[in-house]
C-alpha positions as a Markdown table, in Angstrom:
| # | Residue | x | y | z |
|---|---|---|---|---|
| 1 | Met | 100.3 | 156.2 | 85.2 |
| 2 | His | 99.8 | 159.9 | 84.5 |
| 3 | Arg | 103.3 | 160.7 | 83.3 |
| 4 | Arg | 103.8 | 160.8 | 79.6 |
| 5 | Arg | 106.4 | 158.5 | 78.1 |
| 6 | His | 108.2 | 159.0 | 74.8 |
| 7 | Gly | 110.5 | 157.2 | 72.5 |
| 8 | His | 109.4 | 153.5 | 72.5 |
| 9 | His | 107.5 | 151.4 | 69.9 |
| 10 | Gly | 104.6 | 149.2 | 70.8 |
| 11 | Ser | 106.7 | 146.0 | 70.9 |
| 12 | Phe | 106.5 | 143.5 | 73.7 |
| 13 | Ser | 109.9 | 144.5 | 75.1 |
| 14 | Ser | 109.0 | 148.2 | 75.1 |
| 15 | Arg | 105.6 | 147.5 | 76.7 |
| 16 | Asn | 107.5 | 145.6 | 79.5 |
| 17 | Ala | 109.8 | 148.5 | 79.9 |
| 18 | His | 106.8 | 150.8 | 80.3 |
| 19 | Val | 105.3 | 148.5 | 82.9 |
| 20 | Glu | 108.5 | 148.3 | 84.8 |
| 21 | Arg | 108.9 | 152.1 | 84.6 |
| 22 | Glu | 105.4 | 152.5 | 86.0 |
| 23 | Arg | 106.3 | 150.1 | 88.8 |
| 24 | Ala | 109.5 | 152.0 | 89.7 |
| 25 | Ile | 107.6 | 155.3 | 89.7 |
| 26 | Ala | 104.8 | 154.0 | 91.9 |
| 27 | Val | 107.3 | 152.5 | 94.4 |
| 28 | Asp | 109.5 | 155.7 | 94.4 |
| 29 | Asp | 106.4 | 157.9 | 94.9 |
| 30 | Leu | 105.1 | 155.6 | 97.7 |
| 31 | Leu | 108.5 | 155.7 | 99.5 |
| 32 | Ala | 108.6 | 159.5 | 99.2 |
| 33 | Asn | 105.1 | 160.3 | 100.4 |
| 34 | Asn | 102.2 | 158.1 | 101.6 |
| 35 | Ile | 99.6 | 157.7 | 104.2 |
| 36 | Phe | 99.3 | 154.0 | 105.1 |
| 37 | Ile | 98.3 | 153.2 | 108.6 |
| 38 | Pro | 97.1 | 149.7 | 109.7 |
| 39 | Val | 94.1 | 150.0 | 111.9 |
| 40 | Gly | 95.1 | 149.9 | 115.6 |
| 41 | His | 98.7 | 151.0 | 114.9 |
| 42 | Asp | 100.1 | 154.5 | 114.9 |
| 43 | Gly | 103.8 | 154.0 | 114.2 |
| 44 | Gly | 105.7 | 153.5 | 111.0 |
| 45 | Pro | 107.3 | 153.1 | 108.7 |
| 46 | Tyr | 105.7 | 149.9 | 107.4 |
| 47 | Arg | 106.8 | 147.3 | 104.8 |
| 48 | Leu | 104.1 | 146.1 | 102.5 |
| 49 | Ser | 104.4 | 143.0 | 100.3 |
| 50 | Leu | 101.8 | 142.1 | 97.7 |
| 51 | Ala | 101.2 | 138.7 | 96.2 |
| 52 | Phe | 98.3 | 136.8 | 94.6 |
| 53 | Ala | 96.7 | 134.0 | 96.4 |
| 54 | Asp | 94.0 | 132.2 | 94.4 |
| 55 | Ala | 91.7 | 135.0 | 93.2 |
| 56 | Arg | 92.7 | 137.3 | 96.0 |
| 57 | Leu | 95.5 | 139.8 | 96.7 |
| 58 | Ala | 97.5 | 139.1 | 99.8 |
| 59 | Leu | 98.8 | 142.1 | 101.7 |
| 60 | His | 101.4 | 141.4 | 104.2 |
| 61 | Ile | 102.3 | 144.4 | 106.5 |
| 62 | Ala | 105.3 | 144.5 | 108.8 |
| 63 | Thr | 107.1 | 147.2 | 110.7 |
| 64 | Gly | 110.2 | 148.8 | 109.2 |
| 65 | Lys | 112.3 | 146.2 | 111.1 |
| 66 | Gly | 110.3 | 143.3 | 109.6 |
| 67 | Val | 108.1 | 142.5 | 112.6 |
| 68 | His | 104.7 | 141.2 | 111.3 |
| 69 | Val | 101.8 | 143.6 | 111.9 |
| 70 | Val | 98.9 | 142.1 | 109.9 |
| 71 | Ser | 98.1 | 140.2 | 106.8 |
| 72 | His | 94.9 | 140.7 | 104.8 |
| 73 | Leu | 93.4 | 138.8 | 101.8 |
| 74 | Leu | 91.5 | 141.2 | 99.5 |
| 75 | Ser | 89.0 | 139.7 | 97.0 |
| 76 | Leu | 89.8 | 140.8 | 93.5 |
| 77 | Gly | 86.2 | 140.1 | 92.4 |
| 78 | Pro | 85.0 | 143.7 | 92.9 |
| 79 | Phe | 88.1 | 144.9 | 90.9 |
| 80 | Arg | 88.0 | 142.4 | 88.1 |
| 81 | Arg | 86.3 | 144.7 | 85.5 |
| 82 | Leu | 88.4 | 147.7 | 86.6 |
| 83 | Leu | 91.6 | 145.8 | 86.4 |
| 84 | Lys | 90.7 | 144.4 | 83.0 |
| 85 | Asp | 89.7 | 147.8 | 81.6 |
| 86 | Tyr | 92.7 | 149.5 | 83.1 |
| 87 | Ile | 95.2 | 147.0 | 81.7 |
| 88 | Leu | 93.5 | 147.2 | 78.2 |
| 89 | Ile | 93.6 | 151.0 | 78.2 |
| 90 | Cys | 97.2 | 151.0 | 79.3 |
| 91 | Glu | 98.0 | 148.6 | 76.4 |
| 92 | Ser | 96.1 | 150.9 | 74.0 |
| 93 | Tyr | 98.1 | 153.9 | 75.3 |
| 94 | Tyr | 101.5 | 152.1 | 74.8 |
| 95 | Asp | 100.5 | 150.9 | 71.3 |
| 96 | Ala | 99.3 | 154.5 | 70.4 |
| 97 | Met | 102.3 | 156.3 | 71.7 |
| 98 | Met | 104.3 | 156.4 | 68.5 |
| 99 | Arg | 101.5 | 156.8 | 65.9 |
| 100 | Ala | 98.5 | 158.5 | 67.5 |
| 101 | Ser | 97.9 | 162.2 | 67.5 |
| 102 | Pro | 98.4 | 164.1 | 70.8 |
| 103 | Ala | 94.6 | 164.5 | 71.0 |
| 104 | Arg | 94.1 | 160.8 | 70.7 |
| 105 | Leu | 96.8 | 160.1 | 73.4 |
| 106 | Glu | 95.1 | 162.7 | 75.7 |
| 107 | Ala | 91.7 | 161.0 | 75.2 |
| 108 | Ile | 93.1 | 157.6 | 76.1 |
| 109 | Asp | 95.0 | 159.1 | 79.1 |
| 110 | Met | 91.8 | 160.7 | 80.3 |
| 111 | Gly | 90.0 | 157.4 | 80.2 |
| 112 | Arg | 92.9 | 155.7 | 82.0 |
| 113 | Arg | 92.9 | 158.3 | 84.7 |
| 114 | Ala | 89.1 | 158.0 | 85.2 |
| 115 | Ile | 89.4 | 154.2 | 85.7 |
| 116 | His | 92.4 | 154.6 | 88.0 |
| 117 | Asn | 90.6 | 157.1 | 90.1 |
| 118 | His | 87.5 | 154.8 | 90.4 |
| 119 | Ala | 89.7 | 151.8 | 91.3 |
| 120 | Ser | 91.7 | 153.7 | 93.9 |
| 121 | Glu | 88.6 | 154.8 | 95.7 |
| 122 | Leu | 87.2 | 151.2 | 95.6 |
| 123 | Leu | 90.6 | 150.1 | 97.0 |
| 124 | Arg | 90.3 | 152.6 | 99.9 |
| 125 | Glu | 86.8 | 151.5 | 100.7 |
| 126 | Arg | 87.7 | 147.8 | 100.6 |
| 127 | Leu | 90.7 | 148.2 | 102.8 |
| 128 | Ala | 89.1 | 150.7 | 105.2 |
| 129 | Ala | 88.6 | 148.1 | 108.0 |
| 130 | Lys | 92.2 | 147.1 | 107.9 |
| 131 | Val | 94.3 | 150.1 | 106.6 |
| 132 | Thr | 93.8 | 153.9 | 106.4 |
| 133 | Leu | 95.3 | 155.3 | 103.2 |
| 134 | Asp | 94.9 | 158.4 | 101.2 |
| 135 | Ser | 93.9 | 158.7 | 97.6 |
| 136 | Asp | 97.4 | 159.1 | 96.2 |
| 137 | Thr | 98.6 | 156.0 | 98.1 |
| 138 | Ala | 95.6 | 154.0 | 96.9 |
| 139 | Arg | 96.3 | 155.1 | 93.3 |
| 140 | Arg | 99.9 | 153.9 | 93.6 |
| 141 | Leu | 98.9 | 150.6 | 95.2 |
| 142 | Phe | 96.4 | 150.0 | 92.3 |
| 143 | Thr | 99.2 | 150.7 | 89.9 |
| 144 | Leu | 101.3 | 148.0 | 91.6 |
| 145 | Ile | 98.4 | 145.5 | 91.5 |
| 146 | Cys | 98.1 | 146.1 | 87.8 |
| 147 | Val | 101.9 | 145.7 | 87.3 |
| 148 | Leu | 101.7 | 142.4 | 89.1 |
| 149 | Leu | 99.0 | 141.2 | 86.8 |
| 150 | Met | 100.7 | 142.6 | 83.6 |
| 151 | Arg | 104.0 | 140.9 | 84.5 |
| 152 | Ser | 102.6 | 137.4 | 84.5 |
| 153 | Ala | 100.3 | 136.0 | 81.9 |
| 154 | Ser | 99.3 | 133.2 | 84.3 |
| 155 | Gln | 97.9 | 135.8 | 86.8 |
| 156 | Arg | 95.6 | 137.2 | 84.0 |
| 157 | Thr | 93.4 | 134.2 | 84.7 |
| 158 | Leu | 92.3 | 136.2 | 87.7 |
| 159 | Leu | 90.5 | 138.5 | 85.3 |
| 160 | Arg | 88.5 | 135.9 | 83.5 |
């Protein structure tokens, strides 16, 4: 979420628009360039679907033709604080966009990037036994996980 956005107020609908824009950017970036290789496989492309299952993230990986490769349940426990902090700082950024000074926005964005970097490295570590991915791919996947949480208030109970 490192691209600056302009022209929206901090309303619920504009916040949703920002969230959906971040989702679209992450997906486009993933499709354009990624390193995502399930352990024991060397071909691609792969299809990845993400969903929540209890307090875990379900990753379902299939070939480009839809043949199942592997599913993995990732505990969100180690990510709980990072997810909560990242979502809060994103909301602060969206709220500050129209009224904060450029220096304040930059400070918020620096904090957001630091949390994002830490979370993406943790994601790489936690998935290492199942999937090889690079830092950029991990960052984009973390963005998508946050978007899933931000889309649904009921999923936010995962963060409590």
